[in-house]
N, C-alpha and C positions, 0 to 999 in steps of 0.2 A: 504493500499499499504506500510505503514511503520511499521506495527506490524505483528508479527507472526500469522499465521492463527490458530484458535483454533482447537484442535484435535477432530475429529468426532468419537465418539464411536457408532457404528451402532447397533441397535437392530435387532435381527434375525426375519425375516418375514417368515410366513408359509402360504401356499396356493398354488393354481394351478400355478400361475406365478413363485413362488419360486421353485416349482418342475421343471418347464420348464427351469429356469436358471441353476438349478443343473444338469439337463440332458444335456443341451448345454455345460456346463463346463466339464462334464465327457467325452462327445463325442469328443469335440475339443482338450482337453488335451491328450486324448488317441491317436487321430490322430497325433498330433504334436510329441509326444514322441515315437509313434510306427512306423511311416512311415520310419524313417531312418534304421530300422532293417529289413524291408521287402525287399527281393531280388527276382529278376526275371532273370533267365539266368545267375546267378552268379554276377549280378550287382544290386545296390540299385534301388528300384522302383522310388525314387526321389533323384537325385544326380546332383548337380551343380559342375561339374568338371572344375574349372576355369583354372588350369594349362594345362589341355588337351583341353580347349575351347570346351567342350561338355556339353550339358544339357540333362539329362535323366529324362523324365517326363512321368510316367505311361505307359511305353512301347515305348514312342517316343524318338528318339535320335535327338536332335536339335543342330545345329552348329551356329557359328556367322552369317552365311548367312541366317539363319532362324529367325533372330531377329524380322522380321515382325510378326511372330506368337506370340512371347512373348508380343510384343506391342499390338497386337490384343486382347490378353487375358486381359491385363491391362485395355484397353478401355472397354471391356465387363464388367470387375469387377467394374469399376467406374460407368458405366451406370446402372448396377444392383443396386448399392448403391443409385443412384439418383432415379431410378424407385420405389424401395421399400420405400424410404424416402417420396416420394410424396404420396404413398398410405397409409403407416402406420407409419410415423414419424421415430424416431430414434431406430428402432428395432435392428439395427446393434450394436449400442452403448450399449443397455441394455442386449443383449444376446450373441453376438459373437465377440465384440471388444477384442483384446488381453489384453488391460488394464483392462477391466471388468472381463474377465475370470481369469486372474492371481490374481486380487484383491480378487475375490470370494474365490479362493484357499487359499490365505494368510489369509483372514478373518476366514476361517474355521479352519486353524491351530491356529490362535490367540484365537478363542473361545475354542478350545480343551485345550490350556494351561492356559488361564486366565479366562475362564468362560463367562457368558453372559454379557450384557451391564452394568447392575448394579454392577456386580463383578469387571468388568474392571474399571469402574469409581471409585469404592472404592479402587482398587489397585493403580490407579493413585494418589489418595490423601494420601495413606499410606506411611509411612517412609520406607526407604530402610532397609530391613531385609534379613536374609538368605533365607527365604521362597520366598520373592518377587524377590530376585536376581535369585533364582533357576527357578521360573516360567518365568520371563522375559528372562533369559539366554537361557532356553530351547526353548522358542518361536523363538528367533533369530537364534539359531543353526539350528532349523528346517527350518526357512526361508532361511538361507544361503545354506543349503543342497538342497532345492528345486531350489533355484536360480542357484546353480552350475550345477545341473542336467539339468536345462533349458538351460544354456549356452552350455553345452556339446551337448545337442540335437540339438541346433541351428547350431553349427559347424558341426554336423554330416550330415547336408544337403550338406556340401562342402567337408568334409573328411569322407569317409565311416565309419559308426559307428563300424564295426567289426575291423577296424584299429585304430580308435580314442580311444576307451575305453581301449583296451589292452595297448596302448602306455601310457595312463594316469596311469594305474595301475603299469606298469613297470618303470614309472618315466622318460620316454624318450620323453614325449610330450613337445614341445617347439616352439619357433618362433611365427608366426602369429596365429597359431591354439590356442596356450595357451593364447595369448593376447585376442583373441575374446571370448574364453571361460570365462575368468575372467571378461572381460568388459561386456558381455551380462548377465552374472550371477549377477554382481554388479548392473547393470541397472534394472534387474528384482527385486532384493531385494529392491532397492531404490524406484522404481516406485510403485510396488504393496504393499510394506510394509510401506512406509512413505508418499510418495506424493499422491498416490491414487486419490482423487477427484481433487487435484490441477492440475493433468495432464489434466483432462477433462475440467476444467474451464479455464486454462490459456495457456496450451501447444497445445491442439488439435485444428486444424483449422476448423474441421468439425462443431463444435458448432457455429462458427461464420457465416458460409455460409449456414447453414441448412435452415434459414428463406427464402432463395431464392427458395427453393423447396417446401415450405409449402403453402397451400392455405386453404380456409375455409372448404374443404372436407377432409383434411388430418387427419388421426386418431392420436390423441394425448392422453396422460394421463391428464385428466382434472377433476376439482372439480365442482360439480353442485351447484353453489352459490344460485340459486333460491330455491333449496330444503334445502340446509344446513344452510342458514343464516336467522335470526341472530343465532349465536352459543349459547350454553347453558349459558356461563358466561355473554355474552353481553345481552341476553334476560332477565336474572335475574336483571342486572343493570338497564335496560330500563323498566322492568315490562311488557314486551310484550310476546306473544307466541313465543317459540323458534323453530328454525329449527331442522333439523335432526342431525347436527353436535353437538356432545357432548363435543367438545373441549378437547379431550384426548391427543392430540399432538402425537399420535402414528405414524401418517403419516410422521411427521418430524423425529421421532426417528429412523425409519427404512430406511430413505432416505440415500443412500450412498454418496450423494453430499451435504447433510444438508440443503436442501431448504424446504420451506413450500409451497406445491402445492396449498394450498387454496388462495395464492396470485396471482394465474393465471399462465399461461405458462411462463417459464423462460428458457433461453438458456442453463442453467446448467443441466436441466432435461435430463437424459439419457434414459427415457422411460423403466426403469426396472420393473415398476408396483409393486414394493414392497409396496408402499402406498396403492395400490388397495387391495392387500391381507390383510394388516393391517386394513383398513377401513371396508372391508367386514366382517372380524371377529368381529369387534366392532358392526356393524349393526346386526349381528346374535345374539350377546349377549343382545342387547337392543330390540330385536324382531322388527326390522325395515327392510325394503327392501334393498337389496344390490344395489350398483351402485352409491353411493354418490360420490365416486371417481372411475372413470372407463375410459376405452378406448372409446373415442368419438371424434367427430369433432365439430368445432365451429358452423357449420351449424346445427348440431343436437341439440346443446344447445339452438338455437333460434327456435326450433320446425320444422326444415326442415329435409328431409330425407338424408340418406347417399348416395352419388354419387361416385361410384368407376370408372365409365366410364365418363371421362371428357377430354377436349382437352389436358391438360398437361399429364395426366396418359396414355391416348391413344397414344400420340406422343412418350413418353418415351418407352412405351411397344412395339410399332411397330418398333422403331429404335433398341431396344434390340433384338427383334426376328430376324430382318434382319441381325444384326451383328452375332448372334449365328448361324443362318442358313448359312451365308457366311463362318464362321469359320469351320463348319462341312464339307461343300462342299470343301473348300480349303484343309483341311486335307485329305479328301477322294481322291482328285486328286493329292495330293502330292506324288512324287516318292522319295524314299530315296537314289537316285543316282544323282550325279552331273557330267556333262560332258561339257567341253569347248574345242573346236577344233580351233587351230591356225596354219596357214601354216608357213613353214620355210621361213623367210625373205631373206635368202641368195641366194636362187636359186628357179626359178619357177619349174623346173623339171630337170631330168637328164636321159640320155639314157644309159641303161646297154648294156653289150657286146652281149647279146642274143636278143637284139632288144626291150626289155620291157622298158616301161616308168615308172620312179619312182618319186613320190612326197613325201616329208618329212613333218611331222606335229608334233606339240607339243600338247599333250592332258593333260588337267588338270582334274583329276578324284577325286571324293569324294564319300564316302559311309556314309549314316546316318542310316544304318541298325544295329541292335544289334547282328548280327551274321556275321561270315566271309563269303565273297562272292567270288565265282569263276565265272568270267564274260567272255563271248565270244564277241570279237569285230568283227563286220561285216561292210563292206563298199561296197556299190552298186553304180554303175554309173547311169547316168540319164536314160539310156535305160533299166535299171533293171539288167544289168550284174554284177555279183559278182567280186570284185577286190581282189587281193592278199594283205594280211595284215600281218605285222610282228611287234610286236607279236600279235597273234590271241587270246590268252588266258591271262587274267589278274586276279590276285588275290588281293583282298582288305580286310584288317582287319576291324573290327567294328569301325566306326568313322574315318577310314583312309582317308587321303587326300594327293595326291602327283601328280607330273607331270611326263609325260612319253613321250619319243620320239618314234614315230611310222612311219614306211614307208609303202606306198601304191603303188602297182605296177599293171600295166595293159599291155595288148597286143591287138593290132588290134582295138583299140578304134578310132573313128573319131578324127582327130587332132583338137587341139584348147582347149580353156577353157570351161569347163562344170561343172555342179553341181554334187556333190556326197553326199550320205547319210551315215553318221556314226551312228551305232546302237550298244549299249551295252545291252546284254541279259544275265540274270543269268541262269546258266546251270541247276540248280535244281528248278528254278521257272521262266518259260518263261513269266509270267505276270509281272515280275519285269524287266523293260527295260526302256531305254531312248534313244532318237535319236536327232541328230543335223545335219544341213546342212553345207557344206563347198564347196569350189571350188576345181576342179581337172584339172590340165593341162596335156592333152594327147599328147603333142608335137606339133612341127610346121609342117605345111603341106609340103610335099616333092615337089621340083621343077619338072616340067613336064619333063619326060624322065629319071628321076633319078631312078635307079633300086632299088627295095625293098631290105632291108638288109637281 
């Protein structure tokens, strides 16, 4: 608590899990850096337009009234994390967490400039020379460049990339956009370059509550103590037959958080399986079976079978499926139009000179479509008769939201208060429509003997 944490120089691991981590890093970074540049219909595929209060997500246009969908997505994401943690432990941490992904990228840059683990340790002990300054300086310049590009890519989800990057080159970028570029770039440089495992150990809350989702059948990275103990050095000291562990400590050297997996499951473990690759390579070299360190459950270590279907996993899985199905159904039934109808509070109705009855309404209209819409407003009485509407045609720009005064007129309707149906229909796509009910006053009944106007 009161001393600086020793710097961990991680040894590079090679094997199928290392290849999976590399593939995950490449795919996720390509998505993060590439998505802001993809446009559909002249707009970014993913764009959080905060000043315009619009969110463009893979063809969907969401407005603040659609906050329920964003909340729904966050709940699904959280439940996905819980579900897969129950089944297979901290796979998210080992392969997809942003901290892990960018740390892998920064470690690759570090190895390119300073060499493997032994060379980096030697460089740490060496005095400062022009060669050391050049290698360390080059590494930090590359880190800063990647961090700055990461900050720009992050801000490009809020300011279109085709506007952000030219503004940076022209020197006109400023304000909050520049602040967040520098802040996020500095945070990436600090977290992935210096703090690394400290973020996982002390800052990430997931390591603390993961145990609530673990049980005896959860897959974890575990050391087979029955097969491995006593280790080579301990067996030599005791003069007894040794286990499979040769005590090479490679599992510790390749661990990005610096733990010894042979001491049992620890909350710092991010399940990256680097120790599995290292141990399998050692077992191959000494001609022993792989799996001394492997993915397995506590139940398997005691001779029981692996149970994927159990109350906790089934419960998480069913709830996850229901939420996903409900989200898909809600999106399928969602219309990109909004319509609210409110009667004029100042007068129930008024009678025009030609005998028609007029009611005034205030319509609040909104479009969540990515294209401009030309809409026809239709109003029908309770008996199905079409009423006169002014205006009858309304044009809305993509994401437009506004209020509009509308007059509705009728002739020869039964007097009194009755219902009316307001319907907005897109002229070029009749399937795109929305309707609302409102009241319509057709006038007071005439006294007996009163001539018709």
